[in-house]
C-alpha positions in Angstrom: -18.3 19.8 -8.8 -15.7 19.4 -11.6 -17.2 17.5 -14.5 -14.3 15.0 -14.2 -15.4 14.2 -10.7 -19.0 13.2 -11.6 -17.9 9.7 -12.6 -14.9 7.5 -11.8 -11.9 8.3 -13.8 -9.0 6.5 -12.1 -8.3 3.5 -9.9 -5.2 3.9 -7.7 -3.8 0.8 -6.2 -1.5 0.5 -3.2 1.1 -2.2 -3.9 2.1 -4.1 -0.8 -0.8 -6.1 0.6 -3.0 -5.2 -2.4 -1.3 -6.1 -5.7 1.3 -8.3 -4.1 1.1 -10.5 -0.9 4.3 -9.0 0.5 3.2 -7.8 3.9 3.8 -11.0 5.8 7.3 -11.2 4.3 8.3 -7.5 4.8 6.7 -7.3 8.3 8.6 -10.4 9.4 11.9 -8.9 8.2 11.2 -5.6 9.8 10.3 -7.2 13.1 13.4 -9.4 13.1 15.5 -6.3 12.4 14.0 -4.2 15.1 14.5 -7.0 17.7 18.1 -7.2 16.7 18.7 -3.6 17.5 17.1 -3.8 20.9 13.4 -2.8 20.2 11.1 -4.9 22.4 8.4 -5.5 19.8 6.6 -8.5 18.2 5.1 -9.2 14.8 1.5 -8.4 15.8 2.6 -5.0 17.1 4.6 -4.2 14.0 1.6 -5.2 11.8 -0.8 -3.1 13.8 1.4 0.0 14.0 3.5 0.1 10.9 1.6 -1.6 8.0 1.4 0.9 5.1 4.0 3.3 6.4 7.2 4.3 4.7 10.5 3.4 6.4 11.4 7.0 7.4 8.1 7.3 9.3 8.5 3.9 10.9 12.0 4.7 12.1 10.9 8.1 13.5 8.1 6.3 15.5 10.5 3.7 16.7 12.9 6.4 18.0 10.1 8.3 19.6 8.2 5.5 21.2 11.0 3.0 22.0 14.0 5.2 22.5 16.0 3.3 20.0 17.9 5.0 17.2 18.7 2.6 14.4 22.3 2.3 13.2 23.0 4.0 9.8 22.9 0.7 7.9 19.7 -0.6 9.4 17.2 0.4 6.7 19.5 -0.8 3.9 20.1 -4.1 5.7 16.3 -4.7 6.2 15.7 -3.8 2.6 18.3 -6.3 1.4 16.9 -9.0 3.5 13.3 -8.2 2.4 14.2 -8.2 -1.3 16.0 -11.6 -0.9 12.9 -13.0 0.7 10.7 -11.5 -2.1 12.9 -13.3 -4.7 12.2 -16.6 -3.0 8.6 -16.2 -2.0 6.7 -13.1 -3.3 3.5 -13.7 -5.2 0.9 -11.5 -6.8 -2.5 -11.5 -5.2 -4.8 -14.2 -6.6 -6.8 -12.9 -9.6 -5.3 -9.3 -9.5 -3.7 -9.4 -13.0 -6.9 -10.3 -14.7 -9.0 -7.9 -12.6 -6.7 -4.9 -13.4 -6.5 -5.8 -17.1 -10.3 -5.9 -17.3 -10.9 -2.5 -15.6 -11.6 -0.4 -18.6 -10.4 2.6 -16.7 -7.0 4.3 -16.2 -5.1 2.9 -13.3 -1.8 3.5 -11.4 0.1 2.4 -8.4 0.8 4.7 -5.3 2.9 3.0 -2.7 4.9 3.8 0.5 7.7 1.5 -0.8 10.8 3.0 -2.2 11.1 3.0 -6.0 13.6 0.1 -6.1 11.5 -2.2 -3.9 8.3 -1.2 -5.7 9.5 -1.9 -9.2 11.2 -5.1 -8.0 8.0 -6.4 -6.5 5.9 -5.5 -9.6 8.5 -7.0 -12.0 8.9 -10.2 -10.0 5.1 -10.8 -10.0 4.7 -9.9 -13.7 2.4 -6.9 -12.9 4.6 -4.0 -14.0 3.4 -4.1 -17.7 -0.2 -3.4 -16.5 0.9 0.0 -15.2 3.9 1.0 -17.3 5.2 4.3 -16.1 2.2 5.0 -13.9 4.0 3.8 -10.7 4.4 6.4 -7.9 6.3 6.2 -4.6 6.2 8.1 -1.4 9.8 9.1 -2.1 8.4 11.5 -4.7 6.4 13.6 -2.1 7.2 15.5 1.1 5.0 13.4 3.3 4.0 9.7 3.1 0.8 8.1 4.2 -1.3 8.8 6.3 -0.9 12.3 4.7 -2.7 12.7 1.3 0.4 13.9 -0.6 1.1 10.7 -2.5 -2.5 10.2 -3.7 -2.8 13.8 -4.7 0.5 13.6 -6.6 -0.6 10.4 -8.4 -4.0 11.9 -9.4 -2.3 15.1 -10.7 0.2 13.1 -12.7 -2.7 11.1 -14.2 -4.7 14.2 -14.9 -7.7 13.2 -12.9 -9.6 15.1 -10.2 -9.2 13.6 -6.7 -13.0 13.3 -6.4 -13.0 11.0 -9.5 -10.5 8.6 -8.0 -11.0 5.3 -6.3 -8.2 4.0 -4.1 -7.7 0.3 -3.2 -5.9 0.1 0.1 -5.2 -2.5 2.8 -3.9 -0.3 5.6 -5.3 2.3 8.0 -2.6 4.9 7.0 -3.5 4.3 3.4 -7.2 4.6 3.9 -6.7 7.8 6.0 -4.5 9.3 3.3 -7.1 8.5 0.6 -9.9 10.0 2.6 -7.8 13.1 3.4 -7.2 13.5 -0.4 -11.0 13.6 -1.0 -11.0 10.2 -2.8 -13.2 7.2 -2.6 -11.5 4.2 -1.0 -12.2 0.5 -0.9 -10.5 -1.7 1.7 -8.8 -4.9 0.6 -8.3 -7.7 3.2 -7.2 -10.6 0.9 -3.5 -10.4 1.9 -1.9 -12.8 4.3 -1.5 -10.1 7.0 -5.3 -9.7 7.3 -6.1 -13.3 8.5 -6.8 -11.8 11.9 -9.7 -9.7 10.6 -11.0 -10.3 7.1 -13.9 -8.0 7.8 -11.4 -5.1 8.0 -12.9 -3.4 11.0 -10.0 -1.1 11.3 -10.3 -0.1 7.7 -14.0 0.5 8.1 -13.3 2.8 11.1 -10.8 4.7 9.0 -13.4 5.3 6.3 -13.0 2.5 3.7 -16.2 1.2 2.1 -16.7 -1.4 0.8 -14.4 -4.1 2.1 -13.4 -7.0 -0.1 -11.0 -9.9 0.0 -11.1 -11.3 -3.6 -10.3 -9.5 -6.8 -13.2 -11.2 -8.6 -15.2 -8.5 -6.8 -13.2 -5.6 -8.2 -15.4 -5.0 -11.2 -18.6 -4.7 -9.2 -16.8 -2.3 -6.7 -15.6 -0.1 -9.5 -19.1 -0.1 -11.1 -20.7 0.9 -7.8 -18.1 3.6 -6.9 
């Protein structure tokens, strides 16, 4: 094993549903948009099927499974509506700023969100200074989650072996991507979209361990990783 991999060297955070409580807002906007273009779908289904996925992957699944091809302006319209809702309602996860600041390890963000939405979210919530330039988007790689490309890209940019990384994720695609990248992964269920299952059974099945719902536990999780 590479010497860098013998101990934890990097904590990689997903953004939506981990750093910021954005998923209830963005999933509501996506559901409303899909219904408008004729997709017979509800919020629970959108949450179960598309949480953690990038928009290109979501739209490909919608076309394949529902036979609906979105109009050219669909993604831009949903993005605009989502950002407007973020401006009004988006909040950082409780305790996350203090927990990240106290890590004592390098950290970065690796998100399925596009760069504009990603930086907008982190700026609105005051979290961007904690990560500086170490913010990575799935738009920078060929394949988004559940493929490992983004996490491997982030680790390479940070100069840390995959085996020395701990990923904090809230979605099955994200956990799957982290495990495929050969990284440790802890599941976070403190976001508003996890009210149905705070124990994170789906995340456990995907390979996340441990599961936590409060950032006051992050230090202990990092210590035990």
